[in-house]
C-alpha positions as CSV (number, residue, x, y, z in Angstrom):
1,M,108.8,174.7,94.1
2,T,110.3,172.5,91.3
3,N,107.5,170.3,89.1
4,R,108.9,167.3,89.4
5,P,108.0,163.8,87.3
6,P,106.1,161.1,89.9
7,A,108.1,157.8,90.7
8,P,107.8,155.1,88.1
9,P,105.6,152.1,89.6
10,P,108.1,150.1,91.6
11,L,108.9,146.6,88.7
12,I,106.8,143.8,89.8
13,G,109.1,140.3,88.6
14,Y,107.1,138.0,86.0
15,S,106.9,135.2,89.4
16,E,105.0,138.1,91.4
17,R,102.7,138.6,89.2
18,L,101.8,135.0,88.7
19,P,99.6,133.0,91.3
20,A,100.8,131.2,94.5
21,R,99.6,128.2,93.2
22,A,101.4,128.3,89.6
23,L,104.4,129.4,91.3
24,A,104.2,125.6,93.2
25,D,103.7,123.8,89.8
26,P,103.0,120.2,90.9
27,A,102.6,117.3,88.8
28,P,98.7,116.1,87.3
29,A,97.6,113.5,89.5
30,A,97.0,110.7,87.3
31,D,93.4,110.3,86.7
32,P,92.4,106.5,87.5
33,A,89.6,106.8,84.7
34,A,91.6,107.4,81.9
35,P,92.1,104.4,79.4
36,P,94.9,102.3,79.3
37,A,97.7,103.8,76.6
38,K,97.3,101.4,73.4
39,P,100.2,99.6,72.6
40,P,101.9,100.7,68.9
41,A,100.8,98.3,66.1
42,T,104.0,97.1,65.1
43,E,104.1,95.3,68.4
44,T,100.6,94.2,67.8
45,L,101.4,92.8,64.6
46,A,102.9,89.2,65.0
47,S,100.1,88.4,67.6
48,R,97.5,90.0,65.6
49,T,98.4,87.8,62.4
50,G,98.9,84.4,64.3
51,A,95.3,84.8,65.4
52,L,94.4,85.2,61.4
53,V,96.5,82.4,60.4
54,N,94.5,80.4,63.4
55,E,90.8,81.5,62.1
56,I,91.6,80.5,58.7
57,D,90.9,76.3,58.3
58,F,93.4,76.4,55.5
59,P,92.8,72.1,55.3
60,G,88.8,72.2,55.8
61,F,89.0,74.4,52.7
62,V,91.6,72.0,50.1
63,S,89.2,69.1,51.4
64,Q,86.2,70.5,51.1
65,L,87.5,71.6,47.0
66,V,88.9,67.9,46.1
67,N,85.6,66.0,48.5
68,G,83.4,68.6,46.6
69,T,85.0,68.1,42.8
70,F,85.2,64.3,43.7
71,D,81.0,63.7,44.5
72,A,80.4,66.3,41.1
73,I,82.3,63.8,39.2
74,V,80.4,60.9,40.5
75,D,77.1,62.1,40.2
76,A,77.2,63.5,36.6
77,A,78.6,59.5,36.5
78,I,75.7,58.7,38.1
79,R,73.0,60.5,36.0
80,Q,74.7,59.5,33.1
81,M,74.2,55.9,33.4
82,E,70.5,56.1,35.3
83,S,69.7,58.5,31.8
84,Y,70.7,55.6,29.4
85,S,68.9,52.7,31.7
86,S,66.0,54.3,31.6
87,L,66.0,54.8,27.6
88,V,66.3,51.4,27.8
89,S,63.7,50.2,29.6
90,A,61.3,52.4,28.1
91,V,62.5,51.3,24.1
92,A,61.7,46.9,25.7
93,K,58.8,48.0,26.4
94,T,56.0,47.0,24.2
95,V,54.6,49.3,21.8
96,D,51.0,50.2,24.0
97,Q,53.1,50.8,26.9
98,F,55.8,53.3,25.5
99,T,52.4,55.2,23.8
100,E,51.0,55.3,26.8
101,E,53.9,56.9,29.0
102,N,55.2,58.8,26.6
103,I,52.9,60.5,23.7
104,T,50.0,62.5,25.0
105,P,46.6,62.7,23.2
106,N,47.2,66.4,22.8
107,Q,50.7,65.7,20.5
108,A,49.1,62.7,18.5
109,R,46.4,65.8,17.5
110,D,49.1,68.4,16.8
111,W,50.9,66.0,14.2
112,L,47.6,65.2,12.3
113,A,46.8,68.9,12.1
114,Q,49.8,69.1,10.8
115,R,50.0,66.6,8.5
116,Y,46.3,67.0,7.2
117,A,46.3,70.6,7.4
118,G,44.4,71.3,4.8
119,E,41.7,69.2,5.8
120,V,42.2,68.8,9.8
121,A,42.2,71.6,13.0
122,I,42.1,72.0,16.4
123,S,39.0,73.2,18.3
124,L,40.8,75.5,21.3
125,P,39.4,74.6,24.9
126,T,35.9,76.8,25.3
127,A,33.6,76.8,28.6
128,E,31.7,74.3,27.0
129,Q,34.7,72.7,25.8
130,P,37.3,71.8,28.6
131,T,39.1,69.9,26.0
132,P,41.2,71.2,22.8
133,Q,38.9,69.1,19.4
134,L,40.2,67.4,16.1
135,V,37.4,69.0,13.4
136,P,37.6,68.9,9.2
137,R,37.8,72.2,8.0
138,A,34.7,71.4,6.0
139,E,31.3,69.5,5.8
140,G,30.8,66.1,4.1
141,L,34.7,65.6,3.4
142,S,36.0,61.9,2.8
143,P,39.6,62.2,1.9
144,Q,41.6,59.0,0.7
145,W,44.3,58.8,4.0
146,L,41.1,58.0,6.2
147,A,41.9,54.2,4.5
148,D,45.4,54.0,6.7
149,Y,43.4,54.4,9.9
150,G,40.7,51.5,8.6
151,V,37.5,54.6,8.7
152,A,37.6,54.5,4.5
153,G,34.9,55.9,2.5
154,E,33.2,56.8,5.4
155,E,32.1,61.0,6.9
156,M,34.8,63.3,8.6
157,T,33.2,64.0,11.6
158,T,34.4,65.5,15.2
159,E,33.3,62.1,16.5
160,L,34.9,60.2,13.9
161,L,38.4,61.8,14.4
162,E,38.5,62.1,18.1
163,E,36.6,58.2,19.0
164,R,38.6,56.2,16.0
165,V,41.5,57.9,14.0
166,L,43.1,59.8,16.8
167,P,44.0,56.6,18.7
168,R,45.6,55.2,16.1
169,V,47.3,57.6,15.0
170,R,48.6,58.1,18.4
171,L,49.6,54.2,18.8
172,A,51.5,55.2,15.2
173,V,53.5,58.4,16.5
174,G,54.5,56.0,19.8
175,A,56.1,53.0,17.5
176,E,57.2,55.3,15.2
177,R,59.6,57.2,17.9
178,Q,60.2,53.4,20.1
179,Q,61.4,52.9,16.6
180,L,63.9,55.5,16.5
181,L,65.4,55.3,20.0
182,A,65.8,51.0,19.6
183,A,68.0,52.1,16.8
184,M,70.3,54.5,18.9
185,V,70.3,52.2,22.1
186,T,71.3,49.4,20.1
187,L,74.5,51.7,18.4
188,G,75.3,53.1,21.9
189,I,75.3,55.7,23.8
190,N,78.0,58.6,23.8
191,R,79.5,58.8,27.6
192,I,81.4,62.2,29.0
193,A,84.0,60.9,31.3
194,V,87.3,62.5,32.9
195,R,90.3,61.9,31.3
196,D,92.8,63.7,33.3
197,G,92.6,66.9,35.7
198,S,93.5,68.6,38.3
199,I,93.3,71.0,41.8
200,T,95.2,74.1,42.7
201,A,94.7,75.4,46.2
202,K,96.6,78.1,48.1
203,V,95.7,81.0,50.5
204,M,97.7,84.7,50.5
205,F,98.5,86.6,53.9
206,R,99.2,90.3,53.3
207,A,99.7,92.2,57.0
208,T,101.3,95.5,57.0
209,A,101.4,98.0,60.5
210,Q,102.4,101.6,60.7
211,D,102.8,104.1,63.6
212,S,103.0,107.9,63.3
213,A,103.1,110.5,65.7
214,K,103.3,114.4,64.7
215,V,104.0,117.1,67.0
216,N,103.2,121.0,67.2
217,Y,105.1,123.4,69.6
218,A,104.2,127.1,68.9
219,A,105.4,129.9,71.7
220,G,104.7,133.5,71.5
221,S,103.6,136.8,73.4
222,D,100.4,137.8,74.9
223,P,98.8,139.5,72.3
224,A,97.2,141.7,75.2
225,Q,100.4,142.5,76.1
226,Q,101.1,143.6,73.1
227,S,98.8,146.6,72.4
228,T,99.4,149.6,73.6
229,G,96.6,152.6,72.6
230,W,95.6,156.2,73.6
231,G,94.1,154.8,76.4
232,Q,96.9,152.8,78.5
233,R,97.7,154.7,81.2
234,G,102.0,155.9,81.1
235,S,104.1,155.6,78.1
236,N,106.1,152.8,76.4
237,T,108.9,154.3,78.3
238,Y,108.0,151.8,81.2
239,S,108.5,148.7,81.0
240,G,106.1,145.7,82.4
241,G,105.6,142.6,82.2
242,N,105.8,139.7,79.2
243,T,103.6,136.7,79.1
244,M,104.8,134.3,77.2
245,V,102.4,131.8,75.3
246,S,103.1,128.1,74.1
247,T,101.2,125.0,72.5
248,L,101.5,121.7,71.9
249,G,100.1,119.3,70.0
250,V,100.1,116.0,69.9
251,N,99.1,113.5,67.4
252,A,99.8,110.1,67.3
253,Q,98.1,107.0,65.4
254,N,99.2,103.8,64.7
255,D,96.9,101.7,61.7
256,T,96.8,97.5,61.0
257,N,96.0,96.3,58.1
258,L,95.4,92.5,57.6
259,R,94.4,90.6,55.0
260,A,94.0,86.7,54.1
261,D,92.6,85.3,50.4
262,L,91.9,82.0,49.5
263,F,92.3,80.7,45.8
264,G,90.8,77.6,44.5
265,E,91.1,76.0,41.1
266,V,89.9,72.9,39.3
267,K,90.4,72.0,36.3
268,L,89.3,68.8,33.8
269,N,89.5,67.1,30.7
270,F,86.6,65.8,29.1
271,V,87.0,62.7,26.8
272,S,83.7,61.1,25.0
273,E,83.5,57.5,24.6
274,T,80.8,55.3,23.8
275,L,79.0,53.1,25.5
276,P,77.4,49.7,23.8
277,L,74.4,48.2,24.6
278,D,75.8,44.8,26.5
279,K,77.2,46.9,29.1
280,L,74.1,47.6,31.0
281,A,71.5,44.8,29.2
282,D,70.9,40.9,30.0
283,A,70.1,39.3,27.0
284,A,66.7,39.2,27.6
285,K,66.3,43.1,27.1
286,M,68.7,43.4,24.4
287,A,66.0,41.1,22.8
288,L,63.2,43.3,23.4
289,V,64.8,45.7,22.2
290,Q,65.6,44.7,19.1
291,R,62.3,43.6,18.9
292,N,61.2,46.9,18.1
293,L,64.0,48.3,16.3
294,P,62.6,49.1,12.7
295,G,60.9,46.7,9.9
296,M,61.0,44.0,13.0
297,Q,57.8,46.2,15.3
298,S,54.7,43.3,15.6
299,L,51.8,44.8,13.9
300,N,49.8,46.0,16.7
301,A,50.6,49.4,15.2
302,P,50.3,50.8,12.1
303,P,52.4,52.0,10.2
304,L,52.6,56.4,9.6
305,P,51.1,57.4,6.1
306,A,53.5,58.6,3.8
307,A,52.4,63.2,3.1
308,P,50.3,63.6,1.0
309,Q,51.5,64.4,-2.9
310,P,49.8,67.4,-4.9
311,P,48.7,65.9,-7.6
312,A,50.8,65.8,-10.7
313,A,49.9,68.0,-13.8
314,P,48.6,65.8,-16.8
315,A,50.6,65.7,-19.6
316,A,50.4,67.2,-23.0
317,P,49.2,65.2,-25.7
318,V,51.3,64.2,-28.2
319,P,50.5,65.2,-32.0
320,D,50.2,62.9,-34.2
321,A,52.6,62.7,-37.6
322,G,49.7,64.5,-39.1
323,G,50.6,67.7,-36.1
324,R,47.5,67.6,-34.8
């Protein structure tokens, strides 16, 4: 009996190997919970830009810019006039009132200690002495400048400086400062005013939209069908079923970029002008100011003494005719 090779297995079609439910290939049912499809960005750009324009209150921005500039100019002018009026009122007061409101005892102490630094010093506050005091630098001093304050010939002590010299020094310092301010007020004040200017406001919108879609498609054989190892039954002479694998990747992106920029610019050109005294003060107040001018002030306060000069060196003797 002749040995014949076994008959090959019957060929089974590719469709026979697939399950029955795969052959039906029904259409996938729509998922009711899936979110609705997002519209393209290029279609919604106009509506989103319109909403942004409505949110930007450009007329309100311009109104605030103009009103803020106007209020700043008016406030600056009012502050200048108030300061000038306050200065005129202070100069029109008496020397005693001006000194009481503007010159402190410590300022008078500093002035006296700086003017006569070699003879007067300031003692700083301590636990037993809550306020600073004027003290002589040595005992038994009786300098000549004490006569300018009505205490000539007396020994300089702390009680003398604090109780009798300091009030007259404070009054003299106040009188000198008031005279200087009175001279400045009568000449007028240098006022700053706006000559011209410009206000610029603008708004800039930027809107961009981009839609992009990328599809990746790949097809190939099943790697398990391509392997023919030694352990596989039969040989390559028998054709088996081939399985094809295909992949599909879709990447869709949409991007919308909106931007709004508001710009405001104010340019002001200032001019300086002199405001005379008669624009703010009446005749009575002008007379009070002129009363406190240097040389016309009442003698309620003693004039400040000049700074002491160092003693002059003795002159060299002139030789006589004999050369002696």
